[in-house]
C-alpha positions in Angstrom: -7.6 -64.7 -54.8 -3.9 -63.8 -54.3 -3.1 -61.7 -51.3 -0.2 -59.6 -50.0 0.0 -58.7 -46.3 1.4 -55.4 -45.2 2.6 -54.6 -41.7 3.2 -50.9 -41.0 4.8 -49.6 -37.8 3.2 -46.2 -37.1 6.1 -45.1 -35.0 9.0 -45.7 -37.5 6.7 -45.6 -40.6 8.3 -48.8 -41.8 6.4 -51.1 -44.1 7.0 -54.8 -44.5 5.3 -57.0 -47.1 4.6 -60.7 -46.7 3.3 -63.4 -49.0 1.6 -65.4 -46.3 -0.5 -64.6 -43.3 1.6 -66.6 -40.7 4.7 -64.5 -41.6 2.7 -61.2 -41.4 1.2 -62.3 -38.1 4.6 -63.2 -36.6 5.9 -59.8 -37.6 2.8 -58.1 -36.1 3.2 -60.0 -32.8 6.8 -58.8 -32.5 5.5 -55.2 -32.6 2.1 -54.7 -31.0 1.8 -51.1 -32.4 2.0 -52.3 -36.0 -1.1 -52.5 -38.2 -1.8 -55.4 -40.5 -3.4 -54.8 -43.8 -4.6 -57.4 -46.3 -4.4 -56.4 -50.0 -6.1 -58.6 -52.5 -5.5 -58.5 -56.3 -6.7 -60.4 -59.3 -4.7 -58.8 -62.1 -1.1 -57.7 -62.6 -2.2 -54.0 -63.0 -3.7 -54.1 -59.5 -0.3 -55.3 -58.2 1.4 -52.4 -60.1 -1.0 -49.9 -58.4 -0.1 -51.3 -55.0 3.6 -51.0 -55.7 3.2 -47.4 -56.9 1.3 -46.6 -53.7 4.1 -48.1 -51.7 6.7 -45.9 -53.4 4.5 -42.9 -53.0 4.0 -43.5 -49.3 7.8 -43.9 -48.9 8.4 -40.6 -50.7 5.9 -38.9 -48.4 7.6 -40.4 -45.3 11.0 -39.0 -46.5 9.4 -35.6 -47.1 8.0 -35.7 -43.5 11.4 -36.4 -42.1 11.0 -40.1 -41.5 13.9 -41.9 -43.3 
């Protein structure tokens, strides 16, 4: 099952997406406050929903004053 790894820094509200676990783990180790989330998908429409959620979260961060 294909996976995407998301690392979110709660302080800066920055998201980074990775295609492999080792890359995501390295990013997470660089910032101990960051959270690692694994997102699995089977179909393209699920990937589209994940992308839309990422845009929505970015818009909410901007509205909350986090550029």
